[in-house]
C-alpha positions, 0 to 999 in steps of 0.5 A: 185866045177866044176865052180871053177875048170873051172874058175881056168883053164880059169885063168891059160890059160889066164895067160899062154898066156900073151905073145901072141899078140892076147890076150893083143897086140894092136890088141888083145881082151883085148887091151887098148881102151883108145885112140880109140877116137883119130880116131873118125871123127867129123860130122855135128850137127843134124839139125831139118827139117824146117817144124818140131817144137819142144818144146826143143832146141837140144843141143850137149850132149857132146860138143867138147871143144873150147880150144882143141889145136890140133885135128890131134894128132894121137897115144897113149895119156895119159889123164892127171889126173884132177887137184883138187881145190886148198885149204889152207892146214889148216882146216880153216873156210875160205879157198881159192879155185882156178879153172883156173884163177878164185879164190874165198873164201869158208866159212864154215858159212852161208851167214848171218855170212859171210856178215858183215865180208866181209863188214868190210874188205872193209870198213877197207881198205877205200872202200866206199859202193855204193849199198847193197843187203844183201838179195841177198848177193851182195854189190858194192863199189863206184868209187875210186882212189888208193890214197883214199884207205888204204896204204896197199890196194893202194900198192896192186892195184899198184902191180896189174897194177892199175895206179894213173890215174885210178879209180876202184870199186868192186862187192862182191857176197856171194852165198850159197855153195853146202853144207848146211850152207856154202858160196862162196864169189866172187870178181869182179872189174871194172876200168875206167880212173880217172875223167871219168863219164862212167858207166863201167858195171861189167863183169861175168869174171874177167877183171883184174885177178891180182887185183881180186886175190889180193883182194880175198887173202887179204879178206881171211886173214882178214876173218880168223883173224875175225873168231878167234875173233868171228864174228857177224850176219847180220839179213837182210842176215839171212832172206830168199833172196828177194822174187821175185815180181811174182812167178807163176807155169804154163805150157809151150806149151807142157804141161811141168810145168814151174815156172816163177820168176819175177826177174833178173837172179842173184837174181833168182839164189840166191833165187832158191838156197836158196829154194832148200837148205831149201828143203828135197832133196840133191843138189849134184852140181851146175853150175852157168854159165849154170844156173843148180842145180843138185839134187838127189830126192832119198837122203835127204839134207845134214846137216852141222855137222850131224854125224852118230849115234853110232849104225849106225856106228857100224852096218854099216847101212850107204849106200855105194856108190853102194847103192846110185848110184843104187837108185839115182833119179837125175834131174837138175833144170835149170834157163833160162832168158826169157824177164824180167822174169826167167823160172825154169824148171826140166830136166832129162838130157840136152835132156829130160824133167822130168816127169810132176809129178816130175817136178811139185813136185820139182817146187812146193817145190821151189815156197813154199820156195820162199814165 
């Protein structure tokens, strides 16, 4: 009772002094500290003495973005709310996702079901397939002029700035989504002058964003129509991704477990992603550009269409966010290109390697699922 009375008195005092600057004002005890970072000064990055060798490179924990418009702005600043990924309003099996200038298709189907649908779209529009790798979810088309494609596609290319004196080809990559039994479909195009024999390589980022966006839009519409009619399944794509030529579990110079995968980075990324998808832990996020899978060993893998039972929902046995955070065991699986191979390592964070027993356990599961 005395404790409640004391708290009530404290609340009364604070509320009665709400007009005092020493409490709520710019210099008050409860002042808004949201803009304090504007006064921070940038310092030189940490340097390792030349006579000291380390097993892990020191990377900035919180790197300053390169696209900061002006670092001399002072005063109050309201941080804008992050823009959510844009998606179609209807709950379709296929939805359009956007982030900046990039766009891709999110499918509520595994890659095995998405593969034949994507192939059918490009063939229906006059594209000739050049290389197909269903086990890694990639296919490319040959170099073609716009007049060799369907009339609708030729019009699309013209609107995207592809002239009659140019040739283009397309690479389509189908990756497993973060959630089990989902897929993400990416399209990247390449262009060259008509009649040229130059082998223009595909880039990781879109060169002609207008053309790639148009292809993604048309592919989305085609896939949605196909979903209404019922699609097919690719038996090749339904199997595990290509098993790398060599997979070995060893240790680096510091005794940290390392999984060596004998393949290119794109192929290893797909293979490790599928191996994690088949595992028992939850993949909470991915970062393709950094080669990172974020896993939580304390949570079971999410399964599509898995709903809580009647009694679990009735008695509230599902853990809440606080419980999940309290027991979380988060690690990140990193893929790094080393020579002709790819090294897979497990880290606690960007500056700390995972304990050897944890890393060996995770890498052993990945190795087993790669076979």
